[in-house]
Residue frames relative to the residue before (quaternion, step in Angstrom):
aa qw qx qy qz dx dy dz
M 1.0000 0.0000 0.0000 0.0000 0.00 0.00 0.00
L 0.1140 -0.7754 0.6157 0.0818 3.66 -0.84 0.84
Q 0.1851 -0.7510 0.6179 0.1413 3.46 -1.20 0.51
S 0.4282 -0.6753 0.5551 0.2293 3.48 -1.05 1.03
L 0.3297 -0.7396 0.5524 0.1980 3.52 -0.85 1.02
K 0.5826 0.5646 -0.3595 0.4610 3.56 1.30 -0.29
E 0.8233 0.2440 -0.0783 0.5065 3.59 0.71 -1.09
K 0.3387 -0.7569 0.4835 0.2803 3.61 1.26 -0.47
K 0.4533 0.6153 -0.4643 0.4477 3.60 1.33 0.52
Y 0.4660 -0.6877 0.5217 0.1943 3.45 -1.51 0.47
Y 0.1450 -0.7388 0.6511 0.0960 3.51 -1.27 0.58
Y 0.2138 -0.7941 0.5656 0.0619 3.49 -0.85 1.10
G 0.2607 0.7673 -0.5667 0.1486 3.62 -0.79 0.80
H 0.3055 -0.7187 0.5811 0.2290 3.52 -1.31 -0.13
T 0.0331 0.7965 -0.6009 0.0582 3.55 -1.07 0.63
S 0.4662 -0.6650 0.5047 0.2927 3.61 -1.26 0.30
N 0.7582 0.2071 -0.1267 0.6052 3.54 1.27 -0.33
L 0.2671 -0.8261 0.4783 0.1317 3.67 -0.18 1.23
D 0.6392 0.5168 -0.3280 0.4656 3.53 1.01 -0.74
T 0.6609 0.5067 -0.2966 0.4675 3.63 0.92 -0.83
R 0.6530 0.5147 -0.2830 0.4781 3.52 0.91 -0.99
L 0.6553 0.4963 -0.3308 0.4635 3.63 0.92 -0.82
K 0.6360 0.5028 -0.3385 0.4777 3.67 0.95 -0.85
E 0.6311 0.5381 -0.3530 0.4331 3.68 0.92 -0.77
H 0.6594 0.4902 -0.3176 0.4733 3.55 0.97 -0.87
N 0.7017 0.4847 -0.2679 0.4483 3.60 0.86 -1.07
N 0.6947 0.4573 -0.2842 0.4770 3.63 1.18 -0.42
G 0.5443 -0.6540 0.3941 0.3474 3.56 1.33 0.15
K 0.4539 0.6991 -0.4531 0.3161 3.60 1.20 0.43
V 0.6673 0.4518 -0.2908 0.5157 3.57 1.34 -0.11
R 0.4085 -0.7504 0.4563 0.2486 3.56 -0.35 1.21
A 0.6608 0.5546 -0.3249 0.3875 3.67 0.86 -0.79
T 0.7795 0.3028 -0.1296 0.5329 3.53 1.17 -0.67
K 0.3022 0.8069 -0.4648 0.2039 3.62 1.20 -0.07
G 0.7835 0.3834 -0.1579 0.4629 3.53 0.73 -1.07
R 0.6793 0.4972 -0.2760 0.4639 3.54 1.33 -0.08
R 0.3609 0.7788 -0.4395 0.2645 3.54 1.43 0.24
P 0.6372 -0.1048 -0.7599 -0.0741 1.72 -2.24 1.07
F 0.3572 -0.7212 0.5594 0.1986 3.59 -1.17 0.42
K 0.1320 -0.7301 0.6545 0.1458 3.46 -1.50 0.26
V 0.4806 -0.5945 0.5091 0.3954 3.59 -1.15 0.34
Y 0.2222 -0.8113 0.5366 0.0673 3.47 -0.62 1.17
Y 0.7854 -0.0778 0.1399 0.5979 3.61 1.01 -1.05
F 0.1698 0.7880 -0.5906 0.0383 3.64 -0.92 0.61
E 0.1784 -0.7109 0.6707 0.1137 3.49 -1.46 0.42
I 0.3532 -0.7231 0.5679 0.1729 3.41 -1.40 0.64
F 0.0962 -0.8212 0.5617 0.0296 3.54 -0.87 0.91
S 0.5524 -0.6155 0.4473 0.3404 3.62 -1.22 0.46
T 0.8250 0.1035 -0.0702 0.5511 3.57 1.04 -0.66
Q 0.6438 -0.5489 0.3680 0.3858 3.50 -1.27 0.46
S 0.6115 0.5573 -0.3455 0.4428 3.60 1.12 -0.78
E 0.6058 0.5295 -0.3661 0.4675 3.67 1.02 -0.72
A 0.6465 0.5196 -0.3075 0.4664 3.69 0.91 -0.92
V 0.6606 0.5055 -0.3263 0.4490 3.53 0.79 -0.97
K 0.6435 0.5254 -0.3032 0.4669 3.61 0.83 -0.96
K 0.6899 0.4610 -0.2993 0.4710 3.58 0.79 -0.81
E 0.6170 0.5546 -0.3185 0.4586 3.58 1.03 -0.69
L 0.7073 0.4370 -0.2723 0.4844 3.50 0.95 -0.92
F 0.5630 0.5737 -0.3633 0.4712 3.55 1.21 -0.42
F 0.6604 0.5226 -0.2828 0.4590 3.58 0.85 -1.05
K 0.6777 0.4858 -0.2914 0.4689 3.56 1.05 -0.85
S 0.6108 0.5482 -0.3627 0.4414 3.73 1.19 -0.32
I 0.6761 -0.4384 0.4074 0.4297 3.48 -1.45 0.17
G 0.6671 0.5271 -0.3042 0.4297 3.53 0.87 -0.93
G 0.6494 0.4860 -0.3081 0.4973 3.54 1.12 -0.70
Y 0.5945 0.5484 -0.3510 0.4719 3.60 1.08 -0.58
I 0.6963 0.4565 -0.2788 0.4786 3.50 0.78 -0.97
F 0.5957 0.5522 -0.3376 0.4756 3.67 1.11 -0.57
L 0.7227 0.4388 -0.2599 0.4665 3.52 0.79 -0.97
K 0.6286 0.4985 -0.3455 0.4868 3.59 1.11 -0.57
G 0.6560 0.5332 -0.2994 0.4425 3.65 1.04 -0.82
K 0.7185 0.4342 -0.2443 0.4852 3.54 1.17 -0.60
G 0.4691 -0.7131 0.3890 0.3466 3.42 1.50 0.01
I 0.3554 0.7400 -0.4814 0.3071 3.60 1.29 0.47
I 0.7792 0.1838 -0.0633 0.5959 3.55 0.99 -0.83
């Protein structure tokens, strides 16, 4: 989970290399976030498989995920 330092909003995604992906976002190489730069890593989890990471990303993007993140004090 990245947070825009400009807008204070969150971006949810998954990657196999967090440092590289953060640089891509901050260098404007990701169209979805280009106008909201700069970003910082706000929260992350490590998974054994890509499918687990994708499932968690989709969960975080759902209303249930929002409620979970709010309830845990993450956002």
